[in-house]
TIDRENGU-738396 format. One record per atom (N, C-alpha, C): residue in one letter; atom name; y, x negated, z. Coordinates in Angstrom, 1 decimal, decimal comma. Each point is the difference from the previous one (the first is absolute). Layout:
BEGIN
A  CA  Y  X  Z .
...
This chain:
BEGIN
M  N  -11,7  2,5  -19,7 .
M  CA  0,4  -1,3  0,2 .
M  C  1,2  -0,1  1,0 .
M  N  1,0  0,8  -0,1 .
M  CA  1,1  0,0  0,9 .
M  C  -0,4  0,3  1,4 .
K  N  -0,9  1,0  0,2 .
K  CA  -0,5  0,4  1,3 .
K  C  -0,8  -1,1  0,6 .
E  N  -0,8  -0,7  -0,7 .
E  CA  -0,8  -1,1  0,5 .
E  C  0,9  -1,1  0,5 .
K  N  1,1  -0,3  -0,7 .
K  CA  0,9  -1,0  0,4 .
K  C  0,7  0,4  1,4 .
H  N  0,4  1,3  0,0 .
H  CA  0,6  0,4  1,3 .
H  C  -1,0  -0,1  1,2 .
Y  N  -1,2  0,4  -0,3 .
Y  CA  -1,0  -0,1  1,1 .
Y  C  -0,3  -1,4  0,4 .
K  N  0,0  -0,9  -0,9 .
K  CA  -0,2  -1,4  0,3 .
K  C  1,0  -0,5  0,9 .
F  N  1,3  0,2  -0,3 .
F  CA  1,0  -0,5  0,9 .
F  C  0,1  0,8  1,3 .
M  N  -0,3  1,3  0,0 .
M  CA  0,1  0,8  1,2 .
M  C  -1,1  -0,5  1,0 .
K  N  -1,1  -0,4  -0,5 .
K  CA  -1,1  -0,6  0,8 .
K  C  0,6  -1,2  0,8 .
E  N  0,8  -0,7  -0,6 .
E  CA  0,7  -1,2  0,7 .
E  C  1,0  0,5  1,0 .
A  N  0,7  1,1  -0,3 .
A  CA  0,9  0,5  1,0 .
A  C  -0,8  0,6  1,2 .
I  N  -1,1  0,6  -0,3 .
I  CA  -0,9  0,5  1,1 .
I  C  -0,5  -1,1  0,9 .
K  N  -0,4  -1,1  -0,6 .
K  CA  -0,4  -1,2  0,7 .
K  C  1,1  -0,4  1,0 .
E  N  1,2  0,0  -0,4 .
E  CA  1,1  -0,3  0,8 .
E  C  0,2  1,0  1,2 .
A  N  -0,2  1,3  -0,4 .
A  CA  0,1  1,0  1,1 .
A  C  -1,1  -0,2  1,0 .
K  N  -1,2  -0,3  -0,4 .
K  CA  -1,1  -0,2  0,9 .
K  C  0,2  -1,3  0,9 .
K  N  0,7  -1,0  -0,6 .
K  CA  0,3  -1,2  0,8 .
K  C  1,0  0,4  1,1 .
G  N  1,0  0,8  -0,3 .
G  CA  0,9  0,5  1,0 .
G  C  -0,7  0,8  1,1 .
F  N  -0,9  0,9  -0,4 .
F  CA  -0,8  0,8  0,9 .
F  C  -0,8  -0,9  0,9 .
D  N  -0,7  -1,0  -0,5 .
D  CA  -0,8  -1,0  0,8 .
D  C  0,9  -0,7  1,0 .
E  N  1,3  -0,2  -0,4 .
E  CA  0,9  -0,7  0,9 .
E  C  0,6  1,0  1,1 .
G  N  -0,4  1,2  -0,1 .
G  CA  0,5  1,0  1,0 .
G  C  1,3  0,7  -0,5 .
G  N  0,3  -0,2  -1,3 .
G  CA  1,3  0,6  -0,5 .
G  C  -0,3  1,2  -0,9 .
I  N  1,1  0,6  -0,4 .
I  CA  -0,1  1,2  -0,8 .
I  C  -0,5  -0,4  -1,4 .
P  N  -1,1  0,7  -0,5 .
P  CA  -0,6  -0,5  -1,2 .
P  C  0,6  0,4  -1,3 .
I  N  1,1  -0,7  -0,3 .
I  CA  0,7  0,2  -1,3 .
I  C  0,1  -1,3  -0,7 .
G  N  -0,5  -0,1  -1,2 .
G  CA  0,0  -1,2  -0,7 .
G  C  0,7  0,1  -1,4 .
A  N  0,4  -1,1  -0,6 .
A  CA  0,7  0,0  -1,2 .
A  C  -0,2  -1,3  -0,8 .
V  N  0,0  0,1  -1,3 .
V  CA  0,0  -1,2  -0,9 .
V  C  1,1  0,3  -1,1 .
L  N  0,6  -1,1  -0,4 .
L  CA  1,0  0,0  -1,0 .
L  C  -0,6  -0,7  -1,2 .
V  N  0,0  0,7  -1,2 .
V  CA  -0,7  -0,6  -1,2 .
V  C  1,0  -0,2  -1,1 .
H  N  -0,1  -1,2  -0,6 .
H  CA  0,9  -0,4  -1,1 .
H  C  -1,0  -0,6  -1,1 .
D  N  0,1  0,5  -1,2 .
D  CA  -0,8  -0,5  -1,1 .
D  C  -1,5  0,0  0,4 .
N  N  -0,4  1,1  0,6 .
N  CA  -1,4  0,2  0,3 .
N  C  -0,6  -1,0  1,0 .
R  N  1,0  -0,5  0,8 .
R  CA  -0,4  -1,0  1,0 .
R  C  0,7  0,3  1,4 .
I  N  -0,7  -0,1  1,1 .
I  CA  0,6  0,3  1,3 .
I  C  0,9  -1,2  0,3 .
V  N  1,3  0,3  0,3 .
V  CA  1,0  -1,0  0,3 .
V  C  0,4  0,1  1,5 .
G  N  -0,4  1,1  0,6 .
G  CA  0,3  0,2  1,4 .
G  C  -0,9  1,0  0,7 .
R  N  -0,3  -0,2  1,2 .
R  CA  -0,9  0,9  0,8 .
R  C  0,4  0,0  1,4 .
G  N  -0,2  1,2  0,6 .
G  CA  0,4  0,1  1,4 .
G  C  -0,5  1,2  0,6 .
H  N  0,2  0,1  1,3 .
H  CA  -0,5  1,2  0,8 .
H  C  1,0  0,3  1,1 .
N  N  0,0  1,2  0,5 .
N  CA  0,9  0,4  1,1 .
N  C  -0,3  -0,8  1,2 .
K  N  1,1  -0,6  0,5 .
K  CA  -0,1  -0,9  1,2 .
K  C  0,9  0,4  1,1 .
I  N  0,5  1,3  0,0 .
I  CA  0,9  0,3  1,0 .
I  C  -0,5  -0,1  1,5 .
I  N  -1,3  0,3  0,1 .
I  CA  -0,6  -0,1  1,3 .
I  C  -0,3  -1,4  0,4 .
Q  N  -0,7  -0,7  -0,9 .
Q  CA  -0,4  -1,4  0,2 .
Q  C  1,2  -0,9  0,3 .
S  N  1,2  0,2  -0,7 .
S  CA  1,1  -0,9  0,1 .
S  C  1,2  0,7  0,8 .
D  N  -0,3  1,1  0,5 .
D  CA  1,1  0,8  0,8 .
D  C  1,2  0,0  -0,9 .
S  N  -0,2  0,4  -1,3 .
S  CA  1,1  0,1  -0,9 .
S  C  0,3  1,4  -0,4 .
S  N  1,3  0,2  -0,3 .
S  CA  0,4  1,4  -0,5 .
S  C  0,0  0,1  -1,5 .
I  N  -0,2  -1,1  -0,7 .
I  CA  0,1  0,0  -1,5 .
I  C  -1,2  -0,5  -0,7 .
L  N  -1,0  -0,6  0,6 .
L  CA  -1,1  -0,6  -0,7 .
L  C  -1,0  1,1  -0,4 .
H  N  0,4  0,9  -0,9 .
H  CA  -0,9  1,0  -0,6 .
H  C  -0,8  -0,7  -1,0 .
G  N  -1,1  0,6  -0,5 .
G  CA  -0,8  -0,7  -1,0 .
G  C  0,7  -0,4  -1,2 .
E  N  0,8  0,9  -0,5 .
E  CA  0,8  -0,3  -1,3 .
E  C  1,0  -1,2  0,3 .
M  N  0,6  0,1  1,1 .
M  CA  1,0  -1,1  0,3 .
M  C  -0,6  -1,3  0,2 .
D  N  -1,2  -0,1  0,7 .
D  CA  -0,7  -1,2  0,2 .
D  C  -0,5  -0,5  -1,4 .
C  N  -0,5  0,8  -0,8 .
C  CA  -0,5  -0,4  -1,3 .
C  C  1,2  -0,6  -0,9 .
I  N  1,1  0,7  0,0 .
I  CA  1,1  -0,5  -0,8 .
I  C  0,6  -1,3  0,5 .
E  N  0,0  -0,1  1,4 .
E  CA  0,4  -1,3  0,6 .
E  C  -0,9  -1,1  -0,3 .
N  N  -1,3  0,3  0,0 .
N  CA  -1,0  -1,0  -0,3 .
N  C  -0,1  -0,4  -1,5 .
A  N  0,6  0,8  -0,9 .
A  CA  0,1  -0,4  -1,4 .
A  C  1,0  -1,1  -0,2 .
G  N  0,9  -0,2  1,0 .
G  CA  1,0  -1,0  -0,2 .
G  C  1,2  0,5  -0,9 .
R  N  0,8  -0,9  -0,3 .
R  CA  1,2  0,4  -0,8 .
R  C  -0,3  0,0  -1,5 .
L  N  -0,4  1,1  -0,5 .
L  CA  -0,3  0,1  -1,4 .
L  C  1,3  0,2  -0,8 .
K  N  0,0  -0,3  -1,3 .
K  CA  1,2  0,3  -0,8 .
K  C  0,2  1,5  -0,1 .
G  N  1,2  0,4  -0,2 .
G  CA  0,3  1,4  -0,2 .
G  C  -0,8  0,6  -1,1 .
E  N  -0,1  -0,7  -1,1 .
E  CA  -0,7  0,5  -1,1 .
E  C  -1,5  0,2  0,3 .
D  N  -0,5  -0,8  0,9 .
D  CA  -1,4  0,1  0,3 .
D  C  -0,3  1,3  0,8 .
Y  N  0,9  0,3  1,0 .
Y  CA  -0,2  1,2  0,8 .
Y  C  0,0  1,2  -0,9 .
K  N  0,8  0,0  -1,1 .
K  CA  0,2  1,1  -0,9 .
K  C  -1,3  0,2  -0,8 .
N  N  -0,9  -0,9  0,1 .
N  CA  -1,3  0,1  -0,7 .
N  C  -1,2  0,0  0,9 .
C  N  0,2  0,4  1,2 .
C  CA  -1,0  0,1  1,1 .
C  C  -0,5  1,4  0,2 .
T  N  -1,1  0,1  0,6 .
T  CA  -0,5  1,3  0,6 .
T  C  -0,4  -0,3  1,4 .
L  N  0,5  0,9  0,9 .
L  CA  -0,4  -0,1  1,4 .
L  C  -1,1  1,0  0,3 .
Y  N  -1,0  -0,6  0,6 .
Y  CA  -1,2  0,9  0,4 .
Y  C  0,1  0,1  1,5 .
T  N  0,0  1,2  0,5 .
T  CA  0,1  0,2  1,5 .
T  C  -1,0  1,1  0,4 .
T  N  -0,6  -0,2  1,1 .
T  CA  -1,0  1,0  0,4 .
T  C  0,5  1,3  0,5 .
L  N  1,3  0,0  0,3 .
L  CA  0,7  1,2  0,5 .
L  C  1,4  0,2  -0,7 .
S  N  0,4  1,2  -0,1 .
S  CA  1,3  0,3  -0,6 .
S  C  1,1  -0,8  0,7 .
P  N  0,9  -0,6  -0,8 .
P  CA  1,0  -0,9  0,6 .
P  C  1,1  0,8  0,8 .
C  N  0,3  -0,5  1,2 .
C  CA  1,1  0,6  0,8 .
C  C  1,4  -0,3  -0,7 .
E  N  1,0  0,5  0,7 .
E  CA  1,4  -0,2  -0,5 .
E  C  0,3  -1,5  -0,1 .
M  N  -0,3  -0,8  1,0 .
M  CA  0,3  -1,4  0,0 .
M  C  -0,7  -0,7  -1,2 .
C  N  -1,3  0,2  -0,1 .
C  CA  -0,7  -0,6  -1,0 .
C  C  0,4  0,5  -1,4 .
S  N  0,3  1,3  -0,1 .
S  CA  0,6  0,5  -1,3 .
S  C  1,3  -0,7  -0,3 .
G  N  0,8  -0,3  1,0 .
G  CA  1,2  -0,7  -0,3 .
G  C  -0,2  -1,4  -0,6 .
V  N  -1,0  -0,7  0,5 .
V  CA  -0,2  -1,3  -0,5 .
V  C  -0,6  0,0  -1,4 .
I  N  -0,8  1,1  -0,2 .
I  CA  -0,5  0,2  -1,4 .
I  C  1,1  0,2  -1,0 .
L  N  1,0  0,8  0,4 .
L  CA  1,2  0,2  -0,9 .
L  C  0,9  -1,2  0,0 .
L  N  0,1  -0,7  1,1 .
L  CA  0,9  -1,2  0,0 .
L  C  -0,5  -1,0  -1,0 .
Y  N  -1,3  -0,2  -0,1 .
Y  CA  -0,6  -1,0  -0,9 .
Y  C  -0,4  0,6  -1,4 .
K  N  0,3  1,3  -0,1 .
K  CA  -0,3  0,7  -1,3 .
K  C  -1,4  -0,1  -0,4 .
I  N  -0,9  0,2  0,9 .
I  CA  -1,4  0,0  -0,3 .
I  C  -0,3  1,4  -0,6 .
P  N  -0,5  0,0  -1,3 .
P  CA  0,0  1,3  -0,7 .
P  C  -1,2  0,9  0,3 .
E  N  -1,0  -0,5  0,6 .
E  CA  -1,2  0,8  0,2 .
E  C  -0,7  -0,2  1,3 .
V  N  -0,3  1,1  0,7 .
V  CA  -0,7  -0,1  1,3 .
V  C  -1,3  0,9  -0,1 .
V  N  -1,1  -0,7  0,3 .
V  CA  -1,3  0,7  0,1 .
V  C  -0,4  0,2  1,4 .
M  N  -0,2  1,2  0,5 .
M  CA  -0,3  0,3  1,4 .
M  C  -1,5  0,4  0,1 .
G  N  -0,5  -0,4  1,1 .
G  CA  -1,4  0,4  0,3 .
G  C  -0,1  1,5  0,5 .
E  N  1,0  0,4  0,7 .
E  CA  0,1  1,4  0,4 .
E  C  1,4  0,4  0,6 .
N  N  0,3  1,3  0,0 .
N  CA  1,2  0,4  0,6 .
N  C  -0,1  1,2  0,9 .
I  N  -1,3  0,3  0,4 .
I  CA  -0,2  1,1  0,9 .
I  C  0,3  -0,3  1,5 .
T  N  -0,4  -1,2  0,4 .
T  CA  0,3  -0,4  1,4 .
T  C  1,5  -0,1  0,2 .
L  N  0,7  -0,5  -1,0 .
L  CA  1,5  -0,1  0,1 .
L  C  0,5  0,1  -1,5 .
T  N  0,9  0,9  -0,2 .
T  CA  0,7  0,0  -1,3 .
T  C  1,4  -0,6  0,3 .
G  N  0,1  -1,2  -0,6 .
G  CA  1,2  -0,8  0,2 .
G  C  1,2  0,6  -0,8 .
S  N  0,8  -0,9  -0,5 .
S  CA  1,2  0,3  -0,8 .
S  C  -0,3  0,1  -1,5 .
E  N  -1,1  0,7  -0,3 .
E  CA  -0,4  0,0  -1,4 .
E  C  1,1  0,6  -0,9 .
Y  N  0,7  1,1  0,5 .
Y  CA  1,1  0,6  -0,7 .
Y  C  1,1  -1,0  -0,4 .
Y  N  0,3  -0,9  1,0 .
Y  CA  1,0  -1,0  -0,2 .
Y  C  -0,4  -1,0  -1,1 .
L  N  -1,2  -0,4  0,0 .
L  CA  -0,5  -0,9  -1,0 .
L  C  0,0  0,6  -1,4 .
K  N  -0,5  1,3  -0,1 .
K  CA  0,0  0,7  -1,3 .
K  C  1,4  0,2  -0,5 .
E  N  0,9  0,4  0,9 .
E  CA  1,4  0,2  -0,4 .
E  C  0,6  -1,2  -0,6 .
N  N  -0,5  -1,2  0,4 .
N  CA  0,6  -1,3  -0,5 .
N  C  -0,9  -0,6  -1,0 .
G  N  -0,9  0,7  -0,6 .
G  CA  -0,7  -0,4  -1,2 .
G  C  -1,3  -0,8  0,3 .
V  N  -0,4  0,0  1,2 .
V  CA  -1,3  -0,7  0,3 .
V  C  -1,2  0,9  -0,4 .
K  N  -0,9  -0,6  -0,7 .
K  CA  -1,2  0,7  -0,3 .
K  C  -1,0  0,0  1,2 .
L  N  -0,4  1,1  0,4 .
L  CA  -1,0  0,1  1,2 .
L  C  -1,3  0,5  -0,5 .
I  N  -1,0  -0,7  0,5 .
I  CA  -1,4  0,5  -0,3 .
I  C  -0,7  0,1  1,3 .
N  N  -0,6  1,1  0,3 .
N  CA  -0,7  0,3  1,2 .
N  C  -1,5  0,0  -0,3 .
L  N  -0,8  -1,0  0,5 .
L  CA  -1,4  0,0  -0,3 .
L  C  -0,8  1,0  0,9 .
D  N  0,7  0,4  1,1 .
D  CA  -0,6  1,0  0,9 .
D  C  -1,4  -0,4  0,5 .
L  N  -0,1  -1,2  0,5 .
L  CA  -1,3  -0,6  0,4 .
L  C  -0,5  0,4  1,4 .
E  N  -1,1  0,5  0,1 .
E  CA  -0,6  0,4  1,3 .
E  C  -0,1  -1,2  0,9 .
E  N  -0,3  -1,2  -0,5 .
E  CA  -0,1  -1,2  0,8 .
E  C  1,3  -0,3  0,7 .
C  N  1,1  0,2  -0,6 .
C  CA  1,3  -0,2  0,6 .
C  C  0,3  1,0  1,1 .
K  N  -0,3  1,3  -0,3 .
K  CA  0,2  1,0  0,9 .
K  C  -0,9  -0,2  1,3 .
E  N  -1,2  -0,4  -0,3 .
E  CA  -1,0  -0,1  1,1 .
E  C  0,4  -1,2  1,0 .
L  N  0,5  -1,1  -0,6 .
L  CA  0,4  -1,1  0,8 .
L  C  1,2  0,4  0,9 .
M  N  1,0  0,8  -0,6 .
M  CA  1,1  0,4  0,8 .
M  C  -0,5  1,0  1,1 .
R  N  -0,9  1,0  -0,4 .
R  CA  -0,5  0,9  1,0 .
R  C  -0,6  -0,7  1,2 .
K  N  -0,8  -1,0  -0,3 .
K  CA  -0,7  -0,7  1,0 .
K  C  1,0  -0,7  0,9 .
Y  N  1,0  -0,6  -0,6 .
Y  CA  1,0  -0,7  0,9 .
Y  C  0,8  1,0  0,8 .
I  N  0,4  1,1  -0,6 .
I  CA  0,7  1,0  0,8 .
I  C  -0,8  0,6  1,1 .
E  N  -1,3  0,3  -0,2 .
E  CA  -0,9  0,4  1,0 .
E  C  0,0  -0,9  1,2 .
M  N  -0,1  -1,3  -0,3 .
M  CA  -0,1  -1,0  1,0 .
M  C  1,3  -0,4  0,7 .
N  N  1,1  0,3  -0,7 .
N  CA  1,4  -0,4  0,5 .
N  C  1,0  1,1  -0,2 .
P  N  -0,2  1,2  0,4 .
P  CA  0,9  1,1  -0,2 .
P  C  1,4  -0,2  0,5 .
E  N  0,1  -0,7  1,1 .
E  CA  1,3  -0,2  0,6 .
E  C  0,9  -1,0  -0,8 .
V  N  -0,7  -1,0  -0,6 .
V  CA  0,7  -1,0  -0,8 .
V  C  0,5  0,7  -1,3 .
W  N  -0,9  0,8  -0,6 .
W  CA  0,4  0,7  -1,3 .
W  C  1,1  1,0  0,3 .
D  N  -0,1  0,8  1,0 .
D  CA  1,1  0,9  0,4 .
D  C  1,3  -0,7  0,2 .
M  N  0,0  -1,1  0,6 .
M  CA  1,2  -0,8  0,3 .
M  C  0,6  -0,5  -1,3 .
E  N  -0,8  -0,4  -0,9 .
E  CA  0,4  -0,5  -1,3 .
E  C  0,7  1,2  -0,8 .
L  N  -0,7  1,1  0,0 .
L  CA  0,5  1,2  -0,7 .
L  C  1,4  0,4  0,6 .
E  N  0,0  0,0  1,3 .
E  CA  1,3  0,4  0,7 .
E  C  1,1  -1,0  -0,4 .
R  N  -0,3  -1,3  -0,1 .
R  CA  0,9  -1,0  -0,3 .
R  C  0,6  0,2  -1,4 .
V  N  -0,8  0,3  -1,0 .
V  CA  0,5  0,2  -1,4 .
V  C  0,4  1,4  -0,3 .
E  N  -0,3  0,9  0,8 .
E  CA  0,4  1,5  -0,2 .
E  C  -0,1  0,5  -1,4 .
F  N  -1,3  0,1  -0,5 .
F  CA  -0,2  0,6  -1,3 .
F  C  0,1  1,5  0,1 .
């Protein structure tokens, strides 16, 4: 039952990632779930918006609007890729207790930081997420390399 729920919401995050890919952006998508209902969704827009902060998780949380503090504490964030340091910071800032990732092979973000601060991490290790990122990186190696250089993992 729990796995089915995670896959249901991850499919929505993947839809967001594909939307970003179709816009020419890095295919990372996210949805924020509260009480079994999506309250925010978003995708990476750093290329499309020439932004340094519109990662998928950031866009998703922004699109959720100003939730109550107690609401964030009862949310799960679904993201197609392991959250970077910036996105991990916002997860901790709003005390989101659980993050479900599509994969962490393409990029292993700040998982240690999240775990150290009590966030439950679930990695679904989905081939679909890996393949979408592989396809993007093959088509845009210079953009991906520049992003990795920028964040210095």
